[in-house]
C-alpha positions as YAML, in Angstrom:
chain: A
units: angstrom
residues:
- id: 1
  name: MET
  ca: [42.40, 5.09, 130.41]
- id: 2
  name: LYS
  ca: [46.24, 4.30, 130.68]
- id: 3
  name: ASN
  ca: [45.94, 3.46, 126.95]
- id: 4
  name: LYS
  ca: [44.67, 6.76, 126.14]
- id: 5
  name: SER
  ca: [46.74, 8.73, 128.12]
- id: 6
  name: SER
  ca: [49.89, 6.72, 126.28]
- id: 7
  name: LEU
  ca: [48.11, 7.74, 122.60]
- id: 8
  name: TRP
  ca: [47.77, 11.51, 123.87]
- id: 9
  name: LYS
  ca: [51.33, 11.30, 124.81]
- id: 10
  name: LYS
  ca: [52.76, 10.15, 121.43]
- id: 11
  name: ILE
  ca: [50.49, 12.58, 119.86]
- id: 12
  name: ALA
  ca: [51.91, 15.43, 121.41]
- id: 13
  name: ALA
  ca: [55.35, 14.51, 121.28]
- id: 14
  name: LEU
  ca: [54.79, 13.71, 117.20]
- id: 15
  name: THR
  ca: [53.41, 17.54, 117.32]
- id: 16
  name: VAL
  ca: [56.46, 19.32, 118.93]
- id: 17
  name: ALA
  ca: [58.65, 16.94, 116.49]
- id: 18
  name: LEU
  ca: [56.93, 18.44, 113.47]
- id: 19
  name: THR
  ca: [56.75, 22.10, 115.06]
- id: 20
  name: SER
  ca: [60.50, 21.96, 115.32]
- id: 21
  name: VAL
  ca: [60.95, 20.46, 111.74]
- id: 22
  name: LEU
  ca: [58.63, 23.36, 110.30]
- id: 23
  name: GLY
  ca: [60.52, 25.65, 112.09]
- id: 24
  name: VAL
  ca: [63.86, 24.75, 110.65]
- id: 25
  name: PHE
  ca: [62.48, 24.61, 106.99]
- id: 26
  name: THR
  ca: [61.09, 28.24, 108.03]
- id: 27
  name: GLY
  ca: [64.69, 29.30, 109.20]
- id: 28
  name: CYS
  ca: [66.29, 27.86, 106.11]
- id: 29
  name: ALA
  ca: [63.69, 29.84, 103.85]
- id: 30
  name: GLY
  ca: [64.57, 33.10, 105.90]
- id: 31
  name: ASN
  ca: [68.10, 32.64, 105.59]
- id: 32
  name: GLN
  ca: [67.84, 32.14, 101.81]
- id: 33
  name: SER
  ca: [66.31, 35.91, 101.74]
- id: 34
  name: SER
  ca: [69.34, 37.66, 103.07]
- id: 35
  name: PRO
  ca: [71.54, 37.24, 100.01]
- id: 36
  name: SER
  ca: [68.85, 38.65, 97.85]
- id: 37
  name: ALA
  ca: [68.52, 41.78, 100.19]
- id: 38
  name: ALA
  ca: [71.98, 42.20, 100.41]
- id: 39
  name: GLY
  ca: [72.36, 41.76, 96.63]
- id: 40
  name: SER
  ca: [69.68, 44.56, 96.35]
- id: 41
  name: ASP
  ca: [71.43, 46.85, 98.66]
- id: 42
  name: ALA
  ca: [74.72, 46.58, 96.19]
- id: 43
  name: GLU
  ca: [73.06, 46.94, 93.37]
- id: 44
  name: SER
  ca: [71.26, 50.14, 94.89]
- id: 45
  name: ALA
  ca: [75.00, 51.36, 95.94]
- id: 46
  name: ALA
  ca: [76.45, 50.74, 92.10]
- id: 47
  name: LYS
  ca: [73.65, 52.71, 90.60]
- id: 48
  name: PRO
  ca: [74.66, 56.35, 89.95]
- id: 49
  name: THR
  ca: [73.72, 59.16, 92.51]
- id: 50
  name: ALA
  ca: [70.55, 60.71, 91.67]
- id: 51
  name: GLY
  ca: [69.41, 64.57, 92.04]
- id: 52
  name: THR
  ca: [71.79, 67.45, 92.82]
- id: 53
  name: VAL
  ca: [74.21, 68.35, 95.27]
- id: 54
  name: SER
  ca: [75.22, 71.65, 95.62]
- id: 55
  name: ILE
  ca: [78.44, 73.74, 96.62]
- id: 56
  name: THR
  ca: [79.70, 77.03, 96.88]
- id: 57
  name: ASN
  ca: [82.96, 78.28, 96.15]
- id: 58
  name: VAL
  ca: [83.83, 81.95, 97.81]
- id: 59
  name: SER
  ca: [86.99, 83.16, 95.58]
- id: 60
  name: TYR
  ca: [88.94, 86.52, 95.31]
- id: 61
  name: ASP
  ca: [88.08, 89.37, 92.80]
- id: 62
  name: PRO
  ca: [89.58, 88.77, 88.92]
- id: 63
  name: THR
  ca: [88.53, 84.75, 88.89]
- id: 64
  name: ARG
  ca: [85.01, 85.64, 87.89]
- id: 65
  name: GLU
  ca: [85.56, 84.67, 84.43]
- id: 66
  name: LEU
  ca: [87.65, 81.75, 85.15]
- id: 67
  name: TYR
  ca: [85.14, 80.13, 87.37]
- id: 68
  name: GLU
  ca: [81.97, 81.00, 85.29]
- id: 69
  name: GLN
  ca: [84.01, 78.46, 82.15]
- id: 70
  name: TYR
  ca: [85.37, 76.15, 84.78]
- id: 71
  name: ASN
  ca: [82.28, 75.29, 86.55]
- id: 72
  name: GLN
  ca: [81.04, 74.55, 83.17]
- id: 73
  name: ILE
  ca: [83.48, 71.62, 82.67]
- id: 74
  name: PHE
  ca: [83.43, 70.55, 86.06]
- id: 75
  name: GLN
  ca: [79.77, 70.21, 85.98]
- id: 76
  name: LYS
  ca: [79.96, 67.97, 82.86]
- id: 77
  name: TYR
  ca: [82.41, 66.06, 84.35]
- id: 78
  name: TRP
  ca: [80.64, 65.46, 87.58]
- id: 79
  name: GLU
  ca: [77.60, 64.27, 86.14]
- id: 80
  name: LYS
  ca: [79.53, 62.10, 83.54]
- id: 81
  name: GLU
  ca: [81.53, 60.28, 86.28]
- id: 82
  name: LYS
  ca: [78.55, 60.35, 88.73]
- id: 83
  name: GLY
  ca: [75.41, 60.75, 87.42]
- id: 84
  name: GLN
  ca: [74.78, 63.46, 89.43]
- id: 85
  name: LYS
  ca: [73.94, 67.23, 88.67]
- id: 86
  name: VAL
  ca: [76.08, 69.66, 90.60]
- id: 87
  name: GLU
  ca: [74.83, 73.27, 91.29]
- id: 88
  name: ILE
  ca: [78.06, 75.84, 91.96]
- id: 89
  name: THR
  ca: [77.57, 79.20, 93.79]
- id: 90
  name: GLN
  ca: [80.18, 81.66, 93.06]
- id: 91
  name: SER
  ca: [81.35, 84.53, 95.52]
- id: 92
  name: HIS
  ca: [84.03, 86.86, 94.77]
- id: 93
  name: GLY
  ca: [85.84, 89.92, 96.66]
- id: 94
  name: GLY
  ca: [88.90, 91.10, 98.02]
- id: 95
  name: SER
  ca: [90.61, 88.16, 99.02]
- id: 96
  name: GLY
  ca: [91.17, 89.04, 102.63]
- id: 97
  name: LYS
  ca: [87.59, 90.26, 102.87]
- id: 98
  name: GLN
  ca: [86.33, 87.08, 101.47]
- id: 99
  name: ALA
  ca: [88.04, 84.85, 104.07]
- id: 100
  name: ARG
  ca: [86.59, 87.02, 106.72]
- id: 101
  name: SER
  ca: [83.26, 86.50, 105.12]
- id: 102
  name: VAL
  ca: [84.05, 82.48, 105.60]
- id: 103
  name: LEU
  ca: [85.14, 83.25, 109.49]
- id: 104
  name: GLU
  ca: [82.01, 85.41, 109.88]
- id: 105
  name: GLY
  ca: [79.33, 82.94, 108.64]
- id: 106
  name: ASN
  ca: [79.58, 82.34, 104.53]
- id: 107
  name: GLU
  ca: [79.57, 78.63, 104.55]
- id: 108
  name: ALA
  ca: [81.66, 77.98, 101.72]
- id: 109
  name: ASP
  ca: [82.51, 74.46, 100.72]
- id: 110
  name: VAL
  ca: [85.75, 75.43, 99.04]
- id: 111
  name: VAL
  ca: [87.88, 78.78, 99.02]
- id: 112
  name: THR
  ca: [89.96, 79.70, 96.01]
- id: 113
  name: LEU
  ca: [91.71, 82.74, 97.48]
- id: 114
  name: ALA
  ca: [94.61, 84.80, 96.36]
- id: 115
  name: LEU
  ca: [97.07, 84.17, 99.48]
- id: 116
  name: GLU
  ca: [98.11, 81.14, 101.39]
- id: 117
  name: GLY
  ca: [98.02, 83.38, 104.28]
- id: 118
  name: ASP
  ca: [94.15, 84.07, 103.72]
- id: 119
  name: VAL
  ca: [93.18, 80.08, 103.92]
- id: 120
  name: ASP
  ca: [95.78, 80.05, 107.39]
- id: 121
  name: GLU
  ca: [93.29, 82.22, 108.77]
- id: 122
  name: LEU
  ca: [90.55, 79.98, 108.32]
- id: 123
  name: GLN
  ca: [92.45, 76.86, 109.59]
- id: 124
  name: LYS
  ca: [93.52, 79.02, 112.72]
- id: 125
  name: GLY
  ca: [89.58, 79.80, 112.86]
- id: 126
  name: GLY
  ca: [88.63, 75.94, 113.24]
- id: 127
  name: LEU
  ca: [86.88, 75.60, 109.41]
- id: 128
  name: ILE
  ca: [89.91, 73.80, 107.64]
- id: 129
  name: ASP
  ca: [91.95, 70.94, 108.76]
- id: 130
  name: ASP
  ca: [95.86, 71.40, 109.75]
- id: 131
  name: GLY
  ca: [98.31, 70.53, 106.50]
- id: 132
  name: TRP
  ca: [95.62, 71.76, 104.15]
- id: 133
  name: VAL
  ca: [98.68, 73.14, 101.97]
- id: 134
  name: ASP
  ca: [99.57, 69.49, 101.13]
- id: 135
  name: GLU
  ca: [96.27, 68.06, 100.56]
- id: 136
  name: PHE
  ca: [96.49, 69.12, 96.65]
- id: 137
  name: PRO
  ca: [99.63, 69.22, 94.12]
- id: 138
  name: LYS
  ca: [101.80, 72.08, 94.07]
- id: 139
  name: SER
  ca: [101.06, 73.08, 97.82]
- id: 140
  name: SER
  ca: [97.63, 73.52, 96.84]
- id: 141
  name: ALA
  ca: [98.31, 75.91, 93.96]
- id: 142
  name: PRO
  ca: [96.67, 74.75, 90.46]
- id: 143
  name: TYR
  ca: [97.82, 77.88, 88.60]
- id: 144
  name: THR
  ca: [100.19, 80.83, 89.43]
- id: 145
  name: SER
  ca: [100.36, 84.60, 88.24]
- id: 146
  name: THR
  ca: [102.59, 87.27, 88.65]
- id: 147
  name: ILE
  ca: [102.30, 91.18, 88.93]
- id: 148
  name: VAL
  ca: [102.83, 93.52, 85.86]
- id: 149
  name: PHE
  ca: [101.62, 97.00, 84.93]
- id: 150
  name: LEU
  ca: [98.77, 97.94, 82.83]
- id: 151
  name: VAL
  ca: [99.41, 101.43, 81.03]
- id: 152
  name: ARG
  ca: [97.61, 103.22, 78.26]
- id: 153
  name: LYS
  ca: [98.33, 102.74, 74.58]
- id: 154
  name: GLY
  ca: [101.46, 104.37, 73.53]
- id: 155
  name: ASN
  ca: [102.73, 104.53, 76.95]
- id: 156
  name: PRO
  ca: [102.70, 108.11, 77.65]
- id: 157
  name: ARG
  ca: [104.40, 108.07, 80.89]
- id: 158
  name: ASN
  ca: [107.31, 105.99, 79.50]
- id: 159
  name: ILE
  ca: [106.87, 103.22, 82.24]
- id: 160
  name: LYS
  ca: [109.30, 100.35, 81.94]
- id: 161
  name: ASP
  ca: [109.97, 99.52, 85.54]
- id: 162
  name: TRP
  ca: [109.55, 100.12, 89.28]
- id: 163
  name: ASP
  ca: [111.67, 103.21, 89.25]
- id: 164
  name: ASP
  ca: [109.59, 104.87, 86.92]
- id: 165
  name: VAL
  ca: [106.23, 104.14, 88.95]
- id: 166
  name: VAL
  ca: [107.58, 106.10, 91.90]
- id: 167
  name: LYS
  ca: [108.30, 109.28, 89.63]
- id: 168
  name: PRO
  ca: [106.33, 112.34, 91.10]
- id: 169
  name: GLY
  ca: [103.02, 113.02, 89.00]
- id: 170
  name: VAL
  ca: [102.84, 109.48, 87.96]
- id: 171
  name: GLU
  ca: [99.24, 108.66, 88.91]
- id: 172
  name: VAL
  ca: [98.96, 104.85, 90.14]
- id: 173
  name: ILE
  ca: [95.92, 102.64, 90.68]
- id: 174
  name: THR
  ca: [96.22, 99.61, 92.92]
- id: 175
  name: PRO
  ca: [94.18, 98.25, 95.46]
- id: 176
  name: ASP
  ca: [94.59, 98.22, 99.02]
- id: 177
  name: PRO
  ca: [96.78, 95.59, 100.89]
- id: 178
  name: LYS
  ca: [94.53, 95.38, 104.18]
- id: 179
  name: SER
  ca: [91.50, 93.74, 101.89]
- id: 180
  name: SER
  ca: [93.19, 92.74, 98.52]
- id: 181
  name: GLY
  ca: [95.13, 89.82, 97.89]
- id: 182
  name: GLY
  ca: [96.29, 91.15, 94.77]
- id: 183
  name: ALA
  ca: [97.40, 94.24, 96.86]
- id: 184
  name: ARG
  ca: [99.88, 92.35, 98.86]
- id: 185
  name: TRP
  ca: [101.63, 90.84, 95.90]
- id: 186
  name: ASN
  ca: [101.96, 94.00, 94.21]
- id: 187
  name: PHE
  ca: [103.56, 95.46, 97.57]
- id: 188
  name: LEU
  ca: [105.73, 92.68, 98.12]
- id: 189
  name: ALA
  ca: [106.97, 92.84, 94.41]
- id: 190
  name: ALA
  ca: [107.97, 96.41, 94.57]
- id: 191
  name: TRP
  ca: [109.29, 95.71, 98.15]
- id: 192
  name: ALA
  ca: [111.61, 93.24, 96.52]
- id: 193
  name: TYR
  ca: [112.82, 95.36, 93.93]
- id: 194
  name: ALA
  ca: [113.67, 98.34, 96.32]
- id: 195
  name: ASP
  ca: [115.36, 95.67, 98.16]
- id: 196
  name: LYS
  ca: [117.47, 94.68, 95.49]
- id: 197
  name: LYS
  ca: [118.26, 98.09, 94.25]
- id: 198
  name: PHE
  ca: [119.24, 99.33, 97.56]
- id: 199
  name: GLY
  ca: [121.08, 96.34, 98.98]
- id: 200
  name: GLY
  ca: [118.86, 95.55, 101.86]
- id: 201
  name: ASP
  ca: [118.87, 98.83, 103.26]
- id: 202
  name: GLU
  ca: [114.99, 98.95, 104.89]
- id: 203
  name: ALA
  ca: [115.10, 102.50, 105.44]
- id: 204
  name: LYS
  ca: [115.46, 103.33, 101.70]
- id: 205
  name: ASP
  ca: [113.01, 100.38, 100.97]
- id: 206
  name: LYS
  ca: [110.49, 102.17, 102.63]
- id: 207
  name: GLU
  ca: [111.02, 105.56, 101.40]
- id: 208
  name: PHE
  ca: [110.53, 103.77, 97.75]
- id: 209
  name: LEU
  ca: [107.35, 102.34, 98.79]
- id: 210
  name: LYS
  ca: [106.36, 105.80, 100.36]
- id: 211
  name: SER
  ca: [106.98, 107.15, 96.80]
- id: 212
  name: LEU
  ca: [104.89, 104.69, 95.33]
- id: 213
  name: TYR
  ca: [101.80, 105.19, 97.50]
- id: 214
  name: SER
  ca: [101.97, 108.53, 97.48]
- id: 215
  name: ASN
  ca: [101.32, 108.39, 93.69]
- id: 216
  name: VAL
  ca: [98.34, 106.12, 94.19]
- id: 217
  name: THR
  ca: [95.07, 108.28, 93.38]
- id: 218
  name: VAL
  ca: [92.66, 105.29, 94.08]
- id: 219
  name: LEU
  ca: [93.11, 102.43, 96.47]
- id: 220
  name: ASP
  ca: [89.90, 100.04, 95.54]
- id: 221
  name: SER
  ca: [89.15, 97.35, 98.18]
- id: 222
  name: GLY
  ca: [89.88, 94.61, 95.28]
- id: 223
  name: ALA
  ca: [91.49, 93.73, 92.12]
- id: 224
  name: ARG
  ca: [88.76, 94.01, 90.10]
- id: 225
  name: GLY
  ca: [87.63, 97.34, 91.54]
- id: 226
  name: ALA
  ca: [91.15, 98.77, 90.54]
- id: 227
  name: THR
  ca: [90.95, 97.41, 87.09]
- id: 228
  name: THR
  ca: [87.23, 98.97, 86.64]
- id: 229
  name: THR
  ca: [88.68, 102.36, 87.99]
- id: 230
  name: PHE
  ca: [91.51, 102.23, 85.49]
- id: 231
  name: VAL
  ca: [90.00, 100.67, 82.63]
- id: 232
  name: GLU
  ca: [86.29, 101.80, 82.61]
- id: 233
  name: ASN
  ca: [86.56, 104.99, 84.54]
- id: 234
  name: GLY
  ca: [89.67, 106.06, 82.74]
- id: 235
  name: GLN
  ca: [91.87, 107.28, 85.77]
- id: 236
  name: GLY
  ca: [95.62, 106.51, 86.79]
- id: 237
  name: ASP
  ca: [98.39, 106.20, 84.52]
- id: 238
  name: VAL
  ca: [99.28, 102.66, 85.56]
- id: 239
  name: LEU
  ca: [97.65, 99.92, 87.09]
- id: 240
  name: LEU
  ca: [99.27, 97.42, 89.28]
- id: 241
  name: ALA
  ca: [98.00, 94.38, 88.15]
- id: 242
  name: TRP
  ca: [97.63, 90.74, 88.41]
- id: 243
  name: GLU
  ca: [99.05, 89.26, 85.00]
- id: 244
  name: ASN
  ca: [95.82, 87.53, 84.09]
- id: 245
  name: GLU
  ca: [93.85, 90.97, 85.05]
- id: 246
  name: ALA
  ca: [96.21, 92.79, 82.86]
- id: 247
  name: TYR
  ca: [96.06, 90.28, 79.72]
- id: 248
  name: LEU
  ca: [92.07, 89.86, 80.38]
- id: 249
  name: SER
  ca: [91.73, 94.01, 80.04]
- id: 250
  name: LYS
  ca: [93.77, 94.41, 76.82]
- id: 251
  name: LYS
  ca: [92.31, 91.48, 75.30]
- id: 252
  name: GLU
  ca: [88.96, 93.34, 75.93]
- id: 253
  name: HIS
  ca: [90.10, 96.58, 74.85]
- id: 254
  name: PRO
  ca: [93.13, 95.87, 72.21]
- id: 255
  name: ASP
  ca: [93.39, 99.29, 71.03]
- id: 256
  name: ASP
  ca: [93.37, 100.84, 74.53]
- id: 257
  name: PHE
  ca: [96.29, 99.34, 76.48]
- id: 258
  name: GLU
  ca: [99.59, 97.91, 76.81]
- id: 259
  name: ILE
  ca: [101.28, 95.63, 79.18]
- id: 260
  name: VAL
  ca: [104.76, 96.14, 80.73]
- id: 261
  name: THR
  ca: [106.50, 93.57, 82.90]
- id: 262
  name: PRO
  ca: [109.01, 94.80, 85.13]
- id: 263
  name: SER
  ca: [112.52, 93.43, 85.41]
- id: 264
  name: LEU
  ca: [111.62, 91.95, 88.81]
- id: 265
  name: SER
  ca: [108.10, 90.91, 89.94]
- id: 266
  name: ILE
  ca: [106.90, 87.84, 92.21]
- id: 267
  name: LEU
  ca: [105.51, 84.51, 91.92]
- id: 268
  name: ALA
  ca: [101.84, 84.80, 92.75]
- id: 269
  name: GLN
  ca: [100.31, 81.55, 94.09]
- id: 270
  name: PRO
  ca: [96.59, 81.64, 94.80]
- id: 271
  name: SER
  ca: [95.58, 78.69, 97.08]
- id: 272
  name: VAL
  ca: [92.47, 76.13, 97.19]
- id: 273
  name: ALA
  ca: [91.11, 74.24, 99.84]
- id: 274
  name: VAL
  ca: [88.26, 72.50, 101.07]
- id: 275
  name: VAL
  ca: [86.74, 74.01, 104.18]
- id: 276
  name: ASP
  ca: [86.29, 70.91, 106.14]
- id: 277
  name: ALA
  ca: [83.91, 72.20, 108.66]
- id: 278
  name: ASN
  ca: [81.54, 73.09, 106.13]
- id: 279
  name: VAL
  ca: [81.79, 70.12, 103.93]
- id: 280
  name: LYS
  ca: [81.01, 67.84, 106.94]
- id: 281
  name: LYS
  ca: [77.75, 69.69, 107.65]
- id: 282
  name: HIS
  ca: [77.22, 69.80, 104.14]
- id: 283
  name: GLY
  ca: [77.64, 66.47, 103.40]
- id: 284
  name: THR
  ca: [79.56, 67.42, 100.32]
- id: 285
  name: GLU
  ca: [83.15, 66.65, 100.95]
- id: 286
  name: GLU
  ca: [83.32, 64.09, 98.04]
- id: 287
  name: VAL
  ca: [82.42, 66.46, 95.30]
- id: 288
  name: ALA
  ca: [84.43, 69.19, 97.15]
- id: 289
  name: LYS
  ca: [87.35, 67.69, 96.87]
- id: 290
  name: ALA
  ca: [86.77, 66.47, 93.35]
- id: 291
  name: TYR
  ca: [86.14, 70.13, 92.45]
- id: 292
  name: LEU
  ca: [89.41, 71.39, 93.61]
- id: 293
  name: GLU
  ca: [91.39, 68.11, 92.14]
- id: 294
  name: TYR
  ca: [89.77, 68.66, 88.75]
- id: 295
  name: LEU
  ca: [91.70, 72.02, 88.76]
- id: 296
  name: TYR
  ca: [94.90, 70.17, 87.85]
- id: 297
  name: SER
  ca: [93.29, 68.15, 84.95]
- id: 298
  name: ASP
  ca: [94.45, 68.90, 81.65]
- id: 299
  name: GLU
  ca: [91.52, 70.21, 80.53]
- id: 300
  name: ALA
  ca: [91.45, 72.37, 83.40]
- id: 301
  name: GLN
  ca: [94.91, 73.45, 83.06]
- id: 302
  name: ARG
  ca: [94.89, 74.51, 79.26]
- id: 303
  name: LEU
  ca: [91.42, 76.73, 80.49]
- id: 304
  name: GLU
  ca: [93.42, 78.45, 83.18]
- id: 305
  name: ALA
  ca: [95.76, 79.41, 80.51]
- id: 306
  name: LYS
  ca: [93.65, 80.73, 78.19]
- id: 307
  name: ASN
  ca: [92.12, 83.01, 80.94]
- id: 308
  name: PHE
  ca: [96.05, 84.23, 81.26]
- id: 309
  name: TYR
  ca: [96.71, 82.25, 84.63]
- id: 310
  name: ARG
  ca: [99.96, 80.04, 84.41]
- id: 311
  name: PRO
  ca: [99.19, 76.52, 84.96]
- id: 312
  name: SER
  ca: [101.08, 74.52, 87.48]
- id: 313
  name: ASP
  ca: [101.81, 71.73, 84.98]
- id: 314
  name: PRO
  ca: [105.43, 72.69, 83.07]
- id: 315
  name: ASP
  ca: [104.19, 70.96, 80.11]
- id: 316
  name: ILE
  ca: [101.24, 72.92, 79.53]
- id: 317
  name: LEU
  ca: [102.84, 76.13, 80.62]
- id: 318
  name: LYS
  ca: [105.34, 75.79, 77.83]
- id: 319
  name: GLU
  ca: [102.67, 74.86, 75.22]
- id: 320
  name: PHE
  ca: [101.53, 78.72, 76.18]
- id: 321
  name: GLY
  ca: [104.96, 80.27, 76.20]
- id: 322
  name: GLY
  ca: [103.85, 82.48, 73.63]
- id: 323
  name: THR
  ca: [101.33, 84.17, 76.02]
- id: 324
  name: PHE
  ca: [103.56, 84.59, 79.05]
- id: 325
  name: ASN
  ca: [106.78, 86.11, 79.73]
- id: 326
  name: LEU
  ca: [108.68, 83.12, 81.28]
- id: 327
  name: ASN
  ca: [112.08, 84.68, 81.48]
- id: 328
  name: VAL
  ca: [111.07, 87.49, 84.01]
- id: 329
  name: LYS
  ca: [113.10, 87.11, 87.20]
- id: 330
  name: LEU
  ca: [110.33, 86.46, 90.12]
- id: 331
  name: VAL
  ca: [111.03, 86.37, 93.83]
- id: 332
  name: ASN
  ca: [108.90, 84.06, 95.96]
- id: 333
  name: ILE
  ca: [107.44, 84.21, 99.24]
- id: 334
  name: ASP
  ca: [108.93, 81.52, 101.21]
- id: 335
  name: ASP
  ca: [112.41, 82.13, 99.92]
- id: 336
  name: ASP
  ca: [112.56, 85.96, 100.38]
- id: 337
  name: PHE
  ca: [109.81, 86.93, 102.93]
- id: 338
  name: GLY
  ca: [110.00, 83.76, 104.87]
- id: 339
  name: GLY
  ca: [106.44, 82.90, 104.47]
- id: 340
  name: TRP
  ca: [103.12, 84.47, 104.70]
- id: 341
  name: ASN
  ca: [102.93, 84.76, 108.62]
- id: 342
  name: LYS
  ca: [106.12, 86.48, 108.63]
- id: 343
  name: ALA
  ca: [105.13, 88.99, 105.47]
- id: 344
  name: THR
  ca: [101.73, 89.67, 107.16]
- id: 345
  name: GLU
  ca: [103.17, 90.81, 110.32]
- id: 346
  name: LYS
  ca: [106.02, 92.57, 109.13]
- id: 347
  name: PHE
  ca: [104.35, 94.42, 106.33]
- id: 348
  name: PHE
  ca: [100.41, 94.36, 106.83]
- id: 349
  name: ALA
  ca: [99.57, 93.90, 110.43]
- id: 350
  name: ASP
  ca: [97.89, 96.94, 112.16]
- id: 351
  name: GLY
  ca: [100.99, 99.47, 112.86]
- id: 352
  name: ALA
  ca: [103.34, 97.51, 110.59]
- id: 353
  name: ILE
  ca: [105.16, 98.65, 107.55]
- id: 354
  name: PHE
  ca: [102.36, 99.68, 104.92]
- id: 355
  name: ASP
  ca: [100.67, 101.52, 107.70]
- id: 356
  name: GLN
  ca: [103.60, 103.33, 108.35]
- id: 357
  name: ILE
  ca: [104.49, 104.76, 104.87]
- id: 358
  name: TYR
  ca: [100.57, 104.76, 103.71]
- id: 359
  name: LYS
  ca: [98.91, 108.14, 104.63]
- id: 360
  name: LYS
  ca: [94.85, 108.48, 103.58]
...
């Protein structure tokens, strides 16, 4: 019995030993599969992103033609870079109205608005992070414009400068500064001229602007609406217009209109920004940022110039020196008006100067 017991103990010990050895080999085999799995994940991550991503660009009124063309070149760029298609939804209207629509739930991934102040409103509303103005070059303004006069062929009213726009009987078309970014640029350009003319006498500045707005026959909600009123509906003697909008109208109707550049105007700087709260929700941070970054590419800068926006790249702007009047004297919002916060409070807030001088 003792011999049998001893034998069974030896067999049991041998079984335990064999089990341990097999466990070691099994464990080694399991570890060898991990690099293969990791390699598979790495290969998957390196592959182009499949499928389609969608973003929405909420923009201001006159950029319709620009972004219709820009979206096509960005889609080609993104698919080449990432192997992914991108669908882009556009929304256009008066810049202030567009900003309010985003605050009220229009889930834009990016905004390309007429005013830095309109983007600031989205930042104050918690949709855009602080410091947005420094996220892209040139204070997040990939292109600029200015304010000019569009008049009818032959310039029958002989409009040469701001003094001619305030003469009795001249019918002026301009949008409403309460809803349109372009309209605010118009107002400030006229104010800057008056302020220089009258040596900073604000009482006289107000009278000058009051005379101008007493000549306004139609106050549309946006710049494109004002252009339609003047160009398509034949109303008014002069349209106060974005430079790009005036050139587009002249291009489409070469025999009907002329462009007059006043002696003094304003550097109009439309602003672009990623709507941070929305892209985080949509998972579109990368494509939204790339969409705005590509506006600064040489390809896009030349496209902007062909659509009569002044490219922010000075070398490309010089290429189009035959298109733009680069000698016009331009004031700017920061140096001459203290920035958009001060300008809005002084001129466009409820009860401010515009409300004081304009009677409906």
